[in-house]
PDBQT receptor file of N, H, CA, C and O in Angstrom, charges set to zero:
ATOM      1  N   UNK A   1     111.009  99.784 101.637  1.00  0.00    +0.000 N 
ATOM      2  CA  UNK A   1     110.860  99.096 102.902  1.00  0.00    +0.000 C 
ATOM      3  C   UNK A   1     111.724  97.835 102.935  1.00  0.00    +0.000 C 
ATOM      4  O   UNK A   1     112.305  97.504 103.969  1.00  0.00    +0.000 OA
ATOM      5  N   UNK A   2     111.807  97.132 101.801  1.00  0.00    +0.000 N 
ATOM      6  H   UNK A   2     111.335  97.401 100.961  1.00  0.00    +0.000 HD
ATOM      7  CA  UNK A   2     112.622  95.922 101.746  1.00  0.00    +0.000 C 
ATOM      8  C   UNK A   2     114.093  96.232 101.972  1.00  0.00    +0.000 C 
ATOM      9  O   UNK A   2     114.812  95.455 102.601  1.00  0.00    +0.000 OA
ATOM     10  N   UNK A   3     114.533  97.372 101.457  1.00  0.00    +0.000 N 
ATOM     11  H   UNK A   3     113.949  98.003 100.946  1.00  0.00    +0.000 HD
ATOM     12  CA  UNK A   3     115.937  97.756 101.628  1.00  0.00    +0.000 C 
ATOM     13  C   UNK A   3     116.230  98.028 103.095  1.00  0.00    +0.000 C 
ATOM     14  O   UNK A   3     117.263  97.600 103.611  1.00  0.00    +0.000 OA
ATOM     15  N   UNK A   4     115.345  98.726 103.763  1.00  0.00    +0.000 N 
ATOM     16  H   UNK A   4     114.506  99.075 103.344  1.00  0.00    +0.000 HD
ATOM     17  CA  UNK A   4     115.525  99.043 105.178  1.00  0.00    +0.000 C 
ATOM     18  C   UNK A   4     115.595  97.765 106.019  1.00  0.00    +0.000 C 
ATOM     19  O   UNK A   4     116.455  97.638 106.890  1.00  0.00    +0.000 OA
ATOM     20  N   UNK A   5     114.715  96.849 105.763  1.00  0.00    +0.000 N 
ATOM     21  H   UNK A   5     114.016  96.952 105.056  1.00  0.00    +0.000 HD
ATOM     22  CA  UNK A   5     114.704  95.581 106.497  1.00  0.00    +0.000 C 
ATOM     23  C   UNK A   5     115.985  94.804 106.214  1.00  0.00    +0.000 C 
ATOM     24  O   UNK A   5     116.553  94.199 107.123  1.00  0.00    +0.000 OA
ATOM     25  N   UNK A   6     116.440  94.814 104.979  1.00  0.00    +0.000 N 
ATOM     26  H   UNK A   6     115.978  95.306 104.240  1.00  0.00    +0.000 HD
ATOM     27  CA  UNK A   6     117.672  94.117 104.624  1.00  0.00    +0.000 C 
ATOM     28  C   UNK A   6     118.876  94.701 105.351  1.00  0.00    +0.000 C 
ATOM     29  O   UNK A   6     119.734  93.962 105.834  1.00  0.00    +0.000 OA
ATOM     30  N   UNK A   7     118.939  96.006 105.426  1.00  0.00    +0.000 N 
ATOM     31  H   UNK A   7     118.242  96.606 105.033  1.00  0.00    +0.000 HD
ATOM     32  CA  UNK A   7     120.052  96.659 106.121  1.00  0.00    +0.000 C 
ATOM     33  C   UNK A   7     120.037  96.325 107.606  1.00  0.00    +0.000 C 
ATOM     34  O   UNK A   7     121.078  96.029 108.191  1.00  0.00    +0.000 OA
ATOM     35  N   UNK A   8     118.866  96.372 108.210  1.00  0.00    +0.000 N 
ATOM     36  H   UNK A   8     118.020  96.613 107.735  1.00  0.00    +0.000 HD
ATOM     37  CA  UNK A   8     118.746  96.062 109.632  1.00  0.00    +0.000 C 
ATOM     38  C   UNK A   8     119.152  94.616 109.903  1.00  0.00    +0.000 C 
ATOM     39  O   UNK A   8     119.862  94.346 110.871  1.00  0.00    +0.000 OA
ATOM     40  N   UNK A   9     118.713  93.693 109.066  1.00  0.00    +0.000 N 
ATOM     41  H   UNK A   9     118.136  93.913 108.279  1.00  0.00    +0.000 HD
ATOM     42  CA  UNK A   9     119.091  92.288 109.230  1.00  0.00    +0.000 C 
ATOM     43  C   UNK A   9     120.592  92.101 109.046  1.00  0.00    +0.000 C 
ATOM     44  O   UNK A   9     121.219  91.340 109.783  1.00  0.00    +0.000 OA
ATOM     45  N   UNK A  10     121.162  92.781 108.080  1.00  0.00    +0.000 N 
ATOM     46  H   UNK A  10     120.653  93.399 107.481  1.00  0.00    +0.000 HD
ATOM     47  CA  UNK A  10     122.593  92.680 107.824  1.00  0.00    +0.000 C 
ATOM     48  C   UNK A  10     123.393  93.149 109.033  1.00  0.00    +0.000 C 
ATOM     49  O   UNK A  10     124.341  92.482 109.448  1.00  0.00    +0.000 OA
ATOM     50  N   UNK A  11     123.018  94.287 109.597  1.00  0.00    +0.000 N 
ATOM     51  H   UNK A  11     122.248  94.829 109.260  1.00  0.00    +0.000 HD
ATOM     52  CA  UNK A  11     123.709  94.810 110.777  1.00  0.00    +0.000 C 
ATOM     53  C   UNK A  11     123.523  93.875 111.967  1.00  0.00    +0.000 C 
ATOM     54  O   UNK A  11     124.465  93.647 112.726  1.00  0.00    +0.000 OA
ATOM     55  N   UNK A  12     122.335  93.338 112.134  1.00  0.00    +0.000 N 
ATOM     56  H   UNK A  12     121.570  93.523 111.517  1.00  0.00    +0.000 HD
ATOM     57  CA  UNK A  12     122.075  92.405 113.228  1.00  0.00    +0.000 C 
ATOM     58  C   UNK A  12     122.937  91.155 113.096  1.00  0.00    +0.000 C 
ATOM     59  O   UNK A  12     123.502  90.685 114.084  1.00  0.00    +0.000 OA
ATOM     60  N   UNK A  13     123.042  90.620 111.901  1.00  0.00    +0.000 N 
ATOM     61  H   UNK A  13     122.583  91.002 111.098  1.00  0.00    +0.000 HD
ATOM     62  CA  UNK A  13     123.816  89.400 111.690  1.00  0.00    +0.000 C 
ATOM     63  C   UNK A  13     125.309  89.616 111.871  1.00  0.00    +0.000 C 
ATOM     64  O   UNK A  13     126.016  88.693 112.277  1.00  0.00    +0.000 OA
ATOM     65  N   UNK A  14     125.795  90.787 111.586  1.00  0.00    +0.000 N 
ATOM     66  H   UNK A  14     125.221  91.536 111.256  1.00  0.00    +0.000 HD
ATOM     67  CA  UNK A  14     127.219  91.029 111.775  1.00  0.00    +0.000 C 
ATOM     68  C   UNK A  14     127.584  91.064 113.253  1.00  0.00    +0.000 C 
ATOM     69  O   UNK A  14     128.745  90.844 113.598  1.00  0.00    +0.000 OA
ATOM     70  N   UNK A  15     126.641  91.331 114.118  1.00  0.00    +0.000 N 
ATOM     71  H   UNK A  15     125.698  91.509 113.838  1.00  0.00    +0.000 HD
ATOM     72  CA  UNK A  15     126.923  91.303 115.551  1.00  0.00    +0.000 C 
ATOM     73  C   UNK A  15     127.133  89.879 116.044  1.00  0.00    +0.000 C 
ATOM     74  O   UNK A  15     127.699  89.681 117.119  1.00  0.00    +0.000 OA
ATOM     75  N   UNK A  16     126.696  88.899 115.295  1.00  0.00    +0.000 N 
ATOM     76  H   UNK A  16     126.236  89.060 114.422  1.00  0.00    +0.000 HD
ATOM     77  CA  UNK A  16     126.868  87.504 115.675  1.00  0.00    +0.000 C 
ATOM     78  C   UNK A  16     128.224  86.958 115.235  1.00  0.00    +0.000 C 
ATOM     79  O   UNK A  16     128.600  85.857 115.637  1.00  0.00    +0.000 OA
ATOM     80  N   UNK A  17     128.946  87.686 114.437  1.00  0.00    +0.000 N 
ATOM     81  H   UNK A  17     128.640  88.581 114.109  1.00  0.00    +0.000 HD
ATOM     82  CA  UNK A  17     130.224  87.208 113.921  1.00  0.00    +0.000 C 
ATOM     83  C   UNK A  17     131.383  87.813 114.694  1.00  0.00    +0.000 C 
ATOM     84  O   UNK A  17     131.198  88.385 115.768  1.00  0.00    +0.000 OA
ATOM     85  N   UNK A  18     132.566  87.684 114.144  1.00  0.00    +0.000 N 
ATOM     86  H   UNK A  18     132.716  87.219 113.272  1.00  0.00    +0.000 HD
ATOM     87  CA  UNK A  18     133.757  88.235 114.792  1.00  0.00    +0.000 C 
ATOM     88  C   UNK A  18     133.934  89.713 114.481  1.00  0.00    +0.000 C 
ATOM     89  O   UNK A  18     134.925  90.315 114.895  1.00  0.00    +0.000 OA
ATOM     90  N   UNK A  19     132.997  90.302 113.765  1.00  0.00    +0.000 N 
ATOM     91  H   UNK A  19     132.192  89.813 113.429  1.00  0.00    +0.000 HD
ATOM     92  CA  UNK A  19     133.052  91.713 113.403  1.00  0.00    +0.000 C 
ATOM     93  C   UNK A  19     132.026  92.492 114.214  1.00  0.00    +0.000 C 
ATOM     94  O   UNK A  19     131.032  91.944 114.690  1.00  0.00    +0.000 OA
ATOM     95  N   UNK A  20     132.290  93.760 114.353  1.00  0.00    +0.000 N 
ATOM     96  H   UNK A  20     133.098  94.205 113.966  1.00  0.00    +0.000 HD
ATOM     97  CA  UNK A  20     131.360  94.659 115.009  1.00  0.00    +0.000 C 
ATOM     98  C   UNK A  20     131.044  95.801 114.048  1.00  0.00    +0.000 C 
ATOM     99  O   UNK A  20     131.862  96.144 113.195  1.00  0.00    +0.000 OA
ATOM    100  N   UNK A  21     129.875  96.381 114.185  1.00  0.00    +0.000 N 
ATOM    101  H   UNK A  21     129.210  96.103 114.878  1.00  0.00    +0.000 HD
ATOM    102  CA  UNK A  21     129.464  97.476 113.312  1.00  0.00    +0.000 C 
ATOM    103  C   UNK A  21     129.486  98.768 114.109  1.00  0.00    +0.000 C 
ATOM    104  O   UNK A  21     128.875  98.857 115.174  1.00  0.00    +0.000 OA
ATOM    105  N   UNK A  22     130.187  99.766 113.598  1.00  0.00    +0.000 N 
ATOM    106  H   UNK A  22     130.684  99.694 112.733  1.00  0.00    +0.000 HD
ATOM    107  CA  UNK A  22     130.214 101.095 114.198  1.00  0.00    +0.000 C 
ATOM    108  C   UNK A  22     129.443 102.027 113.281  1.00  0.00    +0.000 C 
ATOM    109  O   UNK A  22     129.751 102.115 112.092  1.00  0.00    +0.000 OA
ATOM    110  N   UNK A  23     128.462 102.714 113.803  1.00  0.00    +0.000 N 
ATOM    111  H   UNK A  23     128.212 102.642 114.768  1.00  0.00    +0.000 HD
ATOM    112  CA  UNK A  23     127.663 103.645 113.025  1.00  0.00    +0.000 C 
ATOM    113  C   UNK A  23     128.014 105.069 113.414  1.00  0.00    +0.000 C 
ATOM    114  O   UNK A  23     128.299 105.350 114.578  1.00  0.00    +0.000 OA
ATOM    115  N   UNK A  24     127.993 105.959 112.448  1.00  0.00    +0.000 N 
ATOM    116  H   UNK A  24     127.761 105.731 111.503  1.00  0.00    +0.000 HD
ATOM    117  CA  UNK A  24     128.295 107.362 112.695  1.00  0.00    +0.000 C 
ATOM    118  C   UNK A  24     129.453 107.814 111.831  1.00  0.00    +0.000 C 
ATOM    119  O   UNK A  24     130.292 107.008 111.429  1.00  0.00    +0.000 OA
ATOM    120  N   UNK A  25     129.494 109.090 111.550  1.00  0.00    +0.000 N 
ATOM    121  H   UNK A  25     128.812 109.745 111.877  1.00  0.00    +0.000 HD
ATOM    122  CA  UNK A  25     130.528 109.651 110.687  1.00  0.00    +0.000 C 
ATOM    123  C   UNK A  25     131.884 109.576 111.374  1.00  0.00    +0.000 C 
ATOM    124  O   UNK A  25     132.071 110.121 112.462  1.00  0.00    +0.000 OA
ATOM    125  N   UNK A  26     132.832 108.894 110.729  1.00  0.00    +0.000 N 
ATOM    126  H   UNK A  26     132.680 108.450 109.846  1.00  0.00    +0.000 HD
ATOM    127  CA  UNK A  26     134.198 108.782 111.219  1.00  0.00    +0.000 C 
ATOM    128  C   UNK A  26     135.149 108.863 110.043  1.00  0.00    +0.000 C 
ATOM    129  O   UNK A  26     134.808 108.464 108.929  1.00  0.00    +0.000 OA
ATOM    130  N   UNK A  27     136.347 109.382 110.292  1.00  0.00    +0.000 N 
ATOM    131  H   UNK A  27     136.624 109.706 111.197  1.00  0.00    +0.000 HD
ATOM    132  CA  UNK A  27     137.342 109.559 109.232  1.00  0.00    +0.000 C 
ATOM    133  C   UNK A  27     138.698 109.053 109.691  1.00  0.00    +0.000 C 
ATOM    134  O   UNK A  27     138.979 108.972 110.887  1.00  0.00    +0.000 OA
ATOM    135  N   UNK A  28     139.530 108.716 108.721  1.00  0.00    +0.000 N 
ATOM    136  H   UNK A  28     139.302 108.782 107.750  1.00  0.00    +0.000 HD
ATOM    137  CA  UNK A  28     140.916 108.372 108.997  1.00  0.00    +0.000 C 
ATOM    138  C   UNK A  28     141.755 109.642 108.935  1.00  0.00    +0.000 C 
ATOM    139  O   UNK A  28     141.278 110.689 108.498  1.00  0.00    +0.000 OA
ATOM    140  N   UNK A  29     142.988 109.546 109.366  1.00  0.00    +0.000 N 
ATOM    141  H   UNK A  29     143.376 108.696 109.721  1.00  0.00    +0.000 HD
ATOM    142  CA  UNK A  29     143.923 110.669 109.292  1.00  0.00    +0.000 C 
ATOM    143  C   UNK A  29     144.299 110.864 107.825  1.00  0.00    +0.000 C 
ATOM    144  O   UNK A  29     144.492 109.893 107.095  1.00  0.00    +0.000 OA
ATOM    145  N   UNK A  30     144.400 112.114 107.401  1.00  0.00    +0.000 N 
ATOM    146  H   UNK A  30     144.243 112.903 107.994  1.00  0.00    +0.000 HD
ATOM    147  CA  UNK A  30     144.768 112.409 106.010  1.00  0.00    +0.000 C 
ATOM    148  C   UNK A  30     146.214 112.002 105.763  1.00  0.00    +0.000 C 
ATOM    149  O   UNK A  30     147.093 112.234 106.593  1.00  0.00    +0.000 OA
ATOM    150  N   UNK A  31     146.441 111.392 104.603  1.00  0.00    +0.000 N 
ATOM    151  H   UNK A  31     145.727 111.204 103.928  1.00  0.00    +0.000 HD
ATOM    152  CA  UNK A  31     147.788 110.989 104.222  1.00  0.00    +0.000 C 
ATOM    153  C   UNK A  31     148.589 112.165 103.709  1.00  0.00    +0.000 C 
ATOM    154  O   UNK A  31     148.121 113.304 103.733  1.00  0.00    +0.000 OA
ATOM    155  N   UNK A  32     149.795 111.890 103.245  1.00  0.00    +0.000 N 
ATOM    156  H   UNK A  32     150.175 110.966 103.226  1.00  0.00    +0.000 HD
ATOM    157  CA  UNK A  32     150.670 112.952 102.743  1.00  0.00    +0.000 C 
ATOM    158  C   UNK A  32     150.091 113.629 101.518  1.00  0.00    +0.000 C 
ATOM    159  O   UNK A  32     150.324 114.815 101.288  1.00  0.00    +0.000 OA
ATOM    160  N   UNK A  33     149.329 112.872 100.726  1.00  0.00    +0.000 N 
ATOM    161  H   UNK A  33     149.140 111.908 100.913  1.00  0.00    +0.000 HD
ATOM    162  CA  UNK A  33     148.726 113.449  99.524  1.00  0.00    +0.000 C 
ATOM    163  C   UNK A  33     147.366 114.087  99.801  1.00  0.00    +0.000 C 
ATOM    164  O   UNK A  33     146.708 114.567  98.879  1.00  0.00    +0.000 OA
ATOM    165  N   UNK A  34     146.943 114.094 101.063  1.00  0.00    +0.000 N 
ATOM    166  H   UNK A  34     147.478 113.704 101.813  1.00  0.00    +0.000 HD
ATOM    167  CA  UNK A  34     145.683 114.731 101.440  1.00  0.00    +0.000 C 
ATOM    168  C   UNK A  34     144.463 113.841 101.359  1.00  0.00    +0.000 C 
ATOM    169  O   UNK A  34     143.355 114.293 101.648  1.00  0.00    +0.000 OA
ATOM    170  N   UNK A  35     144.635 112.576 100.970  1.00  0.00    +0.000 N 
ATOM    171  H   UNK A  35     145.535 112.209 100.735  1.00  0.00    +0.000 HD
ATOM    172  CA  UNK A  35     143.489 111.671 100.858  1.00  0.00    +0.000 C 
ATOM    173  C   UNK A  35     143.175 111.033 102.210  1.00  0.00    +0.000 C 
ATOM    174  O   UNK A  35     144.069 110.788 103.021  1.00  0.00    +0.000 OA
ATOM    175  N   UNK A  36     141.897 110.770 102.434  1.00  0.00    +0.000 N 
ATOM    176  H   UNK A  36     141.170 110.970 101.776  1.00  0.00    +0.000 HD
ATOM    177  CA  UNK A  36     141.455 110.111 103.658  1.00  0.00    +0.000 C 
ATOM    178  C   UNK A  36     140.168 109.358 103.368  1.00  0.00    +0.000 C 
ATOM    179  O   UNK A  36     139.525 109.577 102.341  1.00  0.00    +0.000 OA
ATOM    180  N   UNK A  37     139.795 108.468 104.284  1.00  0.00    +0.000 N 
ATOM    181  H   UNK A  37     140.317 108.290 105.118  1.00  0.00    +0.000 HD
ATOM    182  CA  UNK A  37     138.567 107.698 104.149  1.00  0.00    +0.000 C 
ATOM    183  C   UNK A  37     137.528 108.256 105.112  1.00  0.00    +0.000 C 
ATOM    184  O   UNK A  37     137.835 108.607 106.252  1.00  0.00    +0.000 OA
ATOM    185  N   UNK A  38     136.286 108.331 104.625  1.00  0.00    +0.000 N 
ATOM    186  H   UNK A  38     136.037 108.046 103.699  1.00  0.00    +0.000 HD
ATOM    187  CA  UNK A  38     135.171 108.811 105.447  1.00  0.00    +0.000 C 
ATOM    188  C   UNK A  38     133.996 107.884 105.201  1.00  0.00    +0.000 C 
ATOM    189  O   UNK A  38     133.692 107.541 104.058  1.00  0.00    +0.000 OA
ATOM    190  N   UNK A  39     133.327 107.476 106.294  1.00  0.00    +0.000 N 
ATOM    191  H   UNK A  39     133.573 107.755 107.222  1.00  0.00    +0.000 HD
ATOM    192  CA  UNK A  39     132.181 106.597 106.154  1.00  0.00    +0.000 C 
ATOM    193  C   UNK A  39     131.256 106.772 107.358  1.00  0.00    +0.000 C 
ATOM    194  O   UNK A  39     131.660 107.278 108.405  1.00  0.00    +0.000 OA
ATOM    195  N   UNK A  40     130.013 106.346 107.184  1.00  0.00    +0.000 N 
ATOM    196  H   UNK A  40     129.684 105.935 106.333  1.00  0.00    +0.000 HD
ATOM    197  CA  UNK A  40     129.035 106.360 108.265  1.00  0.00    +0.000 C 
ATOM    198  C   UNK A  40     128.837 104.970 108.857  1.00  0.00    +0.000 C 
ATOM    199  O   UNK A  40     128.261 104.832 109.936  1.00  0.00    +0.000 OA
ATOM    200  N   UNK A  41     129.318 103.926 108.149  1.00  0.00    +0.000 N 
ATOM    201  H   UNK A  41     129.786 104.038 107.272  1.00  0.00    +0.000 HD
ATOM    202  CA  UNK A  41     129.218 102.546 108.619  1.00  0.00    +0.000 C 
ATOM    203  C   UNK A  41     130.604 101.916 108.528  1.00  0.00    +0.000 C 
ATOM    204  O   UNK A  41     131.205 101.869 107.455  1.00  0.00    +0.000 OA
ATOM    205  N   UNK A  42     131.103 101.435 109.661  1.00  0.00    +0.000 N 
ATOM    206  H   UNK A  42     130.615 101.474 110.533  1.00  0.00    +0.000 HD
ATOM    207  CA  UNK A  42     132.413 100.792 109.708  1.00  0.00    +0.000 C 
ATOM    208  C   UNK A  42     132.245  99.390 110.270  1.00  0.00    +0.000 C 
ATOM    209  O   UNK A  42     131.571  99.194 111.282  1.00  0.00    +0.000 OA
ATOM    210  N   UNK A  43     132.862  98.412 109.608  1.00  0.00    +0.000 N 
ATOM    211  H   UNK A  43     133.410  98.570 108.787  1.00  0.00    +0.000 HD
ATOM    212  CA  UNK A  43     132.889  97.036 110.093  1.00  0.00    +0.000 C 
ATOM    213  C   UNK A  43     134.269  96.801 110.694  1.00  0.00    +0.000 C 
ATOM    214  O   UNK A  43     135.280  96.884 109.996  1.00  0.00    +0.000 OA
ATOM    215  N   UNK A  44     134.307  96.508 111.991  1.00  0.00    +0.000 N 
ATOM    216  H   UNK A  44     133.486  96.441 112.558  1.00  0.00    +0.000 HD
ATOM    217  CA  UNK A  44     135.563  96.432 112.721  1.00  0.00    +0.000 C 
ATOM    218  C   UNK A  44     135.704  95.053 113.339  1.00  0.00    +0.000 C 
ATOM    219  O   UNK A  44     134.758  94.515 113.914  1.00  0.00    +0.000 OA
ATOM    220  N   UNK A  45     136.892  94.489 113.214  1.00  0.00    +0.000 N 
ATOM    221  H   UNK A  45     137.660  94.926 112.747  1.00  0.00    +0.000 HD
ATOM    222  CA  UNK A  45     137.195  93.218 113.868  1.00  0.00    +0.000 C 
ATOM    223  C   UNK A  45     137.184  93.448 115.374  1.00  0.00    +0.000 C 
ATOM    224  O   UNK A  45     137.723  94.445 115.853  1.00  0.00    +0.000 OA
ATOM    225  N   UNK A  46     136.580  92.541 116.114  1.00  0.00    +0.000 N 
ATOM    226  H   UNK A  46     136.142  91.731 115.724  1.00  0.00    +0.000 HD
ATOM    227  CA  UNK A  46     136.456  92.736 117.563  1.00  0.00    +0.000 C 
ATOM    228  C   UNK A  46     137.809  92.761 118.256  1.00  0.00    +0.000 C 
ATOM    229  O   UNK A  46     137.939  93.363 119.323  1.00  0.00    +0.000 OA
ATOM    230  N   UNK A  47     138.819  92.122 117.674  1.00  0.00    +0.000 N 
ATOM    231  H   UNK A  47     138.713  91.633 116.808  1.00  0.00    +0.000 HD
ATOM    232  CA  UNK A  47     140.159  92.145 118.261  1.00  0.00    +0.000 C 
ATOM    233  C   UNK A  47     140.840  93.501 118.065  1.00  0.00    +0.000 C 
ATOM    234  O   UNK A  47     141.726  93.863 118.839  1.00  0.00    +0.000 OA
ATOM    235  N   UNK A  48     140.441  94.246 117.049  1.00  0.00    +0.000 N 
ATOM    236  H   UNK A  48     139.721  93.953 116.420  1.00  0.00    +0.000 HD
ATOM    237  CA  UNK A  48     141.053  95.544 116.736  1.00  0.00    +0.000 C 
ATOM    238  C   UNK A  48     140.240  96.710 117.295  1.00  0.00    +0.000 C 
ATOM    239  O   UNK A  48     140.513  97.864 116.966  1.00  0.00    +0.000 OA
ATOM    240  N   UNK A  49     139.266  96.431 118.118  1.00  0.00    +0.000 N 
ATOM    241  H   UNK A  49     139.043  95.493 118.386  1.00  0.00    +0.000 HD
ATOM    242  CA  UNK A  49     138.363  97.467 118.616  1.00  0.00    +0.000 C 
ATOM    243  C   UNK A  49     139.097  98.521 119.450  1.00  0.00    +0.000 C 
ATOM    244  O   UNK A  49     138.728  99.695 119.403  1.00  0.00    +0.000 OA
ATOM    245  N   UNK A  50     140.117  98.136 120.206  1.00  0.00    +0.000 N 
ATOM    246  H   UNK A  50     140.416  97.183 120.244  1.00  0.00    +0.000 HD
ATOM    247  CA  UNK A  50     140.829  99.088 121.069  1.00  0.00    +0.000 C 
ATOM    248  C   UNK A  50     141.532 100.164 120.244  1.00  0.00    +0.000 C 
ATOM    249  O   UNK A  50     141.525 101.337 120.615  1.00  0.00    +0.000 OA
ATOM    250  N   UNK A  51     142.129  99.770 119.139  1.00  0.00    +0.000 N 
ATOM    251  H   UNK A  51     142.135  98.817 118.837  1.00  0.00    +0.000 HD
ATOM    252  CA  UNK A  51     142.885 100.713 118.313  1.00  0.00    +0.000 C 
ATOM    253  C   UNK A  51     142.014 101.473 117.327  1.00  0.00    +0.000 C 
ATOM    254  O   UNK A  51     142.461 102.463 116.748  1.00  0.00    +0.000 OA
ATOM    255  N   UNK A  52     140.790 101.035 117.128  1.00  0.00    +0.000 N 
ATOM    256  H   UNK A  52     140.427 100.231 117.599  1.00  0.00    +0.000 HD
ATOM    257  CA  UNK A  52     139.923 101.648 116.121  1.00  0.00    +0.000 C 
ATOM    258  C   UNK A  52     139.654 103.119 116.417  1.00  0.00    +0.000 C 
ATOM    259  O   UNK A  52     139.790 103.962 115.530  1.00  0.00    +0.000 OA
ATOM    260  N   UNK A  53     139.276 103.432 117.645  1.00  0.00    +0.000 N 
ATOM    261  H   UNK A  53     139.165 102.747 118.365  1.00  0.00    +0.000 HD
ATOM    262  CA  UNK A  53     138.926 104.814 118.013  1.00  0.00    +0.000 C 
ATOM    263  C   UNK A  53     140.140 105.744 117.958  1.00  0.00    +0.000 C 
ATOM    264  O   UNK A  53     139.983 106.949 117.762  1.00  0.00    +0.000 OA
ATOM    265  N   UNK A  54     141.341 105.202 118.129  1.00  0.00    +0.000 N 
ATOM    266  H   UNK A  54     141.468 104.223 118.289  1.00  0.00    +0.000 HD
ATOM    267  CA  UNK A  54     142.542 106.029 118.047  1.00  0.00    +0.000 C 
ATOM    268  C   UNK A  54     142.829 106.428 116.608  1.00  0.00    +0.000 C 
ATOM    269  O   UNK A  54     143.252 107.554 116.345  1.00  0.00    +0.000 OA
ATOM    270  N   UNK A  55     142.597 105.504 115.670  1.00  0.00    +0.000 N 
ATOM    271  H   UNK A  55     142.253 104.589 115.883  1.00  0.00    +0.000 HD
ATOM    272  CA  UNK A  55     142.939 105.735 114.273  1.00  0.00    +0.000 C 
ATOM    273  C   UNK A  55     141.804 106.351 113.468  1.00  0.00    +0.000 C 
ATOM    274  O   UNK A  55     142.042 107.167 112.577  1.00  0.00    +0.000 OA
ATOM    275  N   UNK A  56     140.573 105.962 113.779  1.00  0.00    +0.000 N 
ATOM    276  H   UNK A  56     140.380 105.299 114.503  1.00  0.00    +0.000 HD
ATOM    277  CA  UNK A  56     139.411 106.393 112.996  1.00  0.00    +0.000 C 
ATOM    278  C   UNK A  56     138.392 106.985 113.960  1.00  0.00    +0.000 C 
ATOM    279  O   UNK A  56     137.790 106.269 114.761  1.00  0.00    +0.000 OA
ATOM    280  N   UNK A  57     138.203 108.318 113.875  1.00  0.00    +0.000 N 
ATOM    281  H   UNK A  57     138.692 108.899 113.225  1.00  0.00    +0.000 HD
ATOM    282  CA  UNK A  57     137.303 108.973 114.827  1.00  0.00    +0.000 C 
ATOM    283  C   UNK A  57     136.690 110.236 114.221  1.00  0.00    +0.000 C 
ATOM    284  O   UNK A  57     137.022 110.618 113.099  1.00  0.00    +0.000 OA
ATOM    285  N   UNK A  58     135.804 110.871 114.962  1.00  0.00    +0.000 N 
ATOM    286  H   UNK A  58     135.534 110.561 115.874  1.00  0.00    +0.000 HD
ATOM    287  CA  UNK A  58     135.091 112.057 114.498  1.00  0.00    +0.000 C 
ATOM    288  C   UNK A  58     135.998 113.283 114.441  1.00  0.00    +0.000 C 
ATOM    289  O   UNK A  58     135.789 114.164 113.607  1.00  0.00    +0.000 OA
ATOM    290  N   UNK A  59     136.992 113.351 115.305  1.00  0.00    +0.000 N 
ATOM    291  H   UNK A  59     137.162 112.636 115.982  1.00  0.00    +0.000 HD
ATOM    292  CA  UNK A  59     137.895 114.488 115.316  1.00  0.00    +0.000 C 
ATOM    293  C   UNK A  59     138.692 114.586 114.022  1.00  0.00    +0.000 C 
ATOM    294  O   UNK A  59     138.998 115.688 113.567  1.00  0.00    +0.000 OA
ATOM    295  N   UNK A  60     139.029 113.451 113.427  1.00  0.00    +0.000 N 
ATOM    296  H   UNK A  60     138.780 112.556 113.797  1.00  0.00    +0.000 HD
ATOM    297  CA  UNK A  60     139.761 113.453 112.159  1.00  0.00    +0.000 C 
ATOM    298  C   UNK A  60     138.929 114.096 111.051  1.00  0.00    +0.000 C 
ATOM    299  O   UNK A  60     139.488 114.718 110.147  1.00  0.00    +0.000 OA
ATOM    300  N   UNK A  61     137.618 113.957 111.104  1.00  0.00    +0.000 N 
ATOM    301  H   UNK A  61     137.164 113.452 111.838  1.00  0.00    +0.000 HD
ATOM    302  CA  UNK A  61     136.757 114.571 110.094  1.00  0.00    +0.000 C 
ATOM    303  C   UNK A  61     136.843 116.091 110.182  1.00  0.00    +0.000 C 
ATOM    304  O   UNK A  61     136.834 116.774 109.158  1.00  0.00    +0.000 OA
ATOM    305  N   UNK A  62     136.924 116.619 111.393  1.00  0.00    +0.000 N 
ATOM    306  H   UNK A  62     136.930 116.064 112.225  1.00  0.00    +0.000 HD
ATOM    307  CA  UNK A  62     137.047 118.066 111.580  1.00  0.00    +0.000 C 
ATOM    308  C   UNK A  62     138.401 118.554 111.085  1.00  0.00    +0.000 C 
ATOM    309  O   UNK A  62     138.485 119.622 110.479  1.00  0.00    +0.000 OA
ATOM    310  N   UNK A  63     139.462 117.790 111.334  1.00  0.00    +0.000 N 
ATOM    311  H   UNK A  63     139.394 116.923 111.826  1.00  0.00    +0.000 HD
ATOM    312  CA  UNK A  63     140.803 118.161 110.901  1.00  0.00    +0.000 C 
ATOM    313  C   UNK A  63     140.929 118.132 109.369  1.00  0.00    +0.000 C 
ATOM    314  O   UNK A  63     141.627 118.958 108.781  1.00  0.00    +0.000 OA
ATOM    315  N   UNK A  64     140.249 117.174 108.736  1.00  0.00    +0.000 N 
ATOM    316  H   UNK A  64     139.682 116.503 109.214  1.00  0.00    +0.000 HD
ATOM    317  CA  UNK A  64     140.370 116.994 107.288  1.00  0.00    +0.000 C 
ATOM    318  C   UNK A  64     139.535 117.997 106.491  1.00  0.00    +0.000 C 
ATOM    319  O   UNK A  64     139.742 118.140 105.286  1.00  0.00    +0.000 OA
ATOM    320  N   UNK A  65     138.620 118.678 107.123  1.00  0.00    +0.000 N 
ATOM    321  H   UNK A  65     138.452 118.562 108.102  1.00  0.00    +0.000 HD
ATOM    322  CA  UNK A  65     137.736 119.600 106.404  1.00  0.00    +0.000 C 
ATOM    323  C   UNK A  65     138.447 120.830 105.926  1.00  0.00    +0.000 C 
ATOM    324  O   UNK A  65     137.832 121.697 105.305  1.00  0.00    +0.000 OA
TER     325      UNK A  65
């Protein structure tokens, strides 16, 4: 229970900063060597929010599978 509360507080506090939290499975485009990043929690700078969905999205996870 303490871990759950800590995670919720952490996510809440990040909304007060210059970062935003994106939840959900998202992946980057696979590189030439086939490596890519996959995560369920992404911390994104609010200034880079417009480009985030273009570079890191759910469709990339389907392509990388």
